[in-house]
N, C-alpha and C positions, 0 to 999 in steps of 0.2 A: 412772632416775636422780630422786633424793629432794630433792626441790623446797629443801632446808637445806642441799644441793651445790650447784643452778644458784644463790640465793642467796651460795655463800663464792666459786664462778667469779668469778662477775660484780664482785663485790664487790675480788677480787681482781687482777684486770684489768682496773679502774675506778685503784685504788691504782698498777700497770704504767703506765696511762697515763699520770696527773696527772701519775707523778714525768720521767719521759719527754719530755716538756713543761716540766714546770724547766727540764730537762738542753738541751732546744730555746733556751730564753728567753736563758739563758746566755753560749748559743752566735751566738746572732746580734743582746745587745747588749753580746761582748768588750768586756765592762768589769763589779766589783766589786758587787753588787745586794745589796740591802734585805727585811730579808721581809716589809717591806710592799709593797716595789716589786715584786719579785717574786709576789703575792694578790693583786697590781691585773693586773698584766699575761700572768700564768696566769688571771688570774678564779675565785678561790679563796678561802676563811675566811681568815684569818689564821692560825688555832689548826692547823687543816688543812695551810698550806702551813708551816708550824714541825715539822711533823712531819716531813712530808716531805723538806727541809735532815741535818733531824738525822737520819733515814736514811743518806742519800746525803751527809752525813761523815758514818758507821759506814762506808757501800763505796768513800771514797776517791773520788768520785769528785766533789765537793766538799769546798774546807777555806774552815772559817770566819776571820778573822784577832781580832787582841786589840778590833778597832775595832768589829765587830758582823755587818761584809760578809763577801758570800761569794761563794767563785769557784769556778772550777775546777777536780778537783785532779788530782794524780797519775794517778789508776785511768785518767783520759778518756788521754791522752797517752799512758802501755800501747796503748787500744787500738788508738788512731789510730793510734799506728805496726809493730803489727802487721795492720792491715788494708793501708795502704804494704804492706808488707814480702811481703805476700802478692798483691801487686798483679803481674803479669808483664810489664805498660806502666810502670809504675812502676820496675820494677826495671834495666830495661832501658835505659829514658830519665834514670837515675840522672844515670850518668856522662855523656851524652852534655852537658847541659842542665850541668852541673857544672864540665865541662870551656869550654862558652860561655861562663860570667858569667865565668870566669879570664883566658879569652882574649881577652874582648871588653872586658872590662869593665860590664858591662851585666848587667841582669836576664832574666832565662831562666824560662821557666815552662810549665810541661809541663799541659793541661784537659784534660777532656773537656765532651760535652754531657745535663745529667741537669737532669730538668724546663724544659726546654726552658733551660738557666740556663750558664750557663759557670762548671762549679767545676773551684775550683785543685788540681789531686794535686800536683805539683811548684813550686817556687821555689825560686833562686838570687839570690842577691842579687853588685854586682861590683861595682869601688870606683867608679863611674862614675855608682853605681843603687844607693845607699843607703840603705834602708826602715829604719825601727824597728821593724816589725810581717812576719809572713810570711801570705803568702797562700794557703798551702793549707786544705782548708776551705770556703773566700771562696767566692762565685760575683758573680756580673758577668753585662749581658746580654747576648743575642747580637751584638747590633745595633753597639751602642759599641761595642764591640772587635775587633779582625781576631782574637783566635783563636775570639769568638763566630759572625765572619764566614764563618769556616772547614769551625769545627762546620755555618751554615745554610746552606749554595754549595751542596751534594747530595742539601736534604728539598727533598720535592715541594710544588710548590702548597697544598694542603692541610696540608700537613708547617705551614711555612708561616706561616699563614692562624692555627690553631691557636694558634702559636709567637709570634702579637706580638698575638693581641685577647689571650689570660691577660698574656704582658706590652709590653703600649703598648708604642709607638715612642716614648721617653720622649726628652728635650732636657738632657742632661746639660749641655751647653755646647753653643756658637754655631754649632760645628762638625760634630753627632751627626746622623747622619741621618735626618730619620724622616721622609719619603715614602713610603709603599710602592710606588711602583716604582720611585721615588728608588734608594729596596735593591734590590732584586731586578736592579738594572741594573751595581751594586755584588756582587750576589752570583755573577749571571751574570762577572763582571768574575776574579773566583777563582778561580767554576771552569775560567775559559780559559788564565786564567798561570799555576793553579797555588800561588798563593798570597794573599794579604790585608796591606792596611796598616788603620794607625789614626793619626791623628793631630789629635788633641787631640780627641777627638770623647768620651771618660768624662772626662778628668782635662786644665784647661789645664797647656802646657806639659809634654804628656808625648806621646809615641808609639810608635809599633811596626809590626813584622812578624814573619806568624809564616805557618805551612806547616802542611796538612792531613797526620797518621799514615795513616795507611792500611794495614789489614792482607795478609793474604795471596789475598785474593778479593777485595783494589783497596778497603772498602767504609771510611768514616771512621768512629777507631776513637778519635781526640784529634788537640790540633794543639798544637805546640812552637812559642814564638818569642821574639824578642829585642824585651828594650820599655827606655827607660831616658827624659830627661830629653830635650826637641829637641834641645839646643846639643849632647849626646851623640850621636845617634844622627842626624841628618843627613838627615835624610829629602829632602831636595830635589839631596844629591849621591850619597850613600852607598843611598841602595834597591837600586842591582840588588847588591852585596854582603851586602844583610844576608838580601835574596831566594833570593841562593844557598844561603850558608848556611843558612837555613830547609830548604829544602829540600830538601841532604844531610842536615841533623839531622832533619829526619823521615823522611827513607826512613833511614838507618840503623837510627835504633829499629825506620821497619817489617819491616824486614830480619833483625833480629836475634829479634824479639818467633816472624814467620816459624819465623827458628831453632828458638827457642825449645820452639815448639809441635809443632814436629817432633821433637824430640830423647822427648815425652813422648809421641810413641804408638809 
């Protein structure tokens, strides 16, 4: 390959990497940003940042307000919707999670483990647990969430060490488990009884019950949870009820995914 072609490819790759870095900043910040803010967050020059933003606006990946700030555009929603629709897990879990939110009036969430974090795939609000924002695409820690405990429950000792080294046991509230031995005991309990609880461990006044969704071979693919304010969930009295619900729902989803897989064979 000619040196000029190598230089051209390097320049193109660098531009793509920078554009992706800009998009990731908007995803992480979750709010409109101005040129100088993006430049600082991406460690880029102002002129370079302006060109990248203009290109992304032309592609529909970003939108610019009259005030001059930028935010994610409609093309990102299209891509996200397509990605979710392509997922067998999302297709089979969506009606089950929606049914829970309507029946119990609480939040229903489905998540999987990515980069040793909880990654939300589905989220439905109930009338007793309204939110002003969606959790889809958000990430949360394994150790401070019921979903995360389910996803981490069958990790090997080595996998747990790597996960909790990369993402230390940060105390989000006074109830967060930050001792590794205590967390191991909690995960062993989750594995034994088949479901996990979260009682004001990620956020005060909120609690959650979750169960793992298993594939045909029994491995954990994801987890489903019911969550909401302490007053609505009332774990002290209703834990068995919520445990049965998430276990039944997880089993329904796992069975549906297996049936869908067999139809494709």
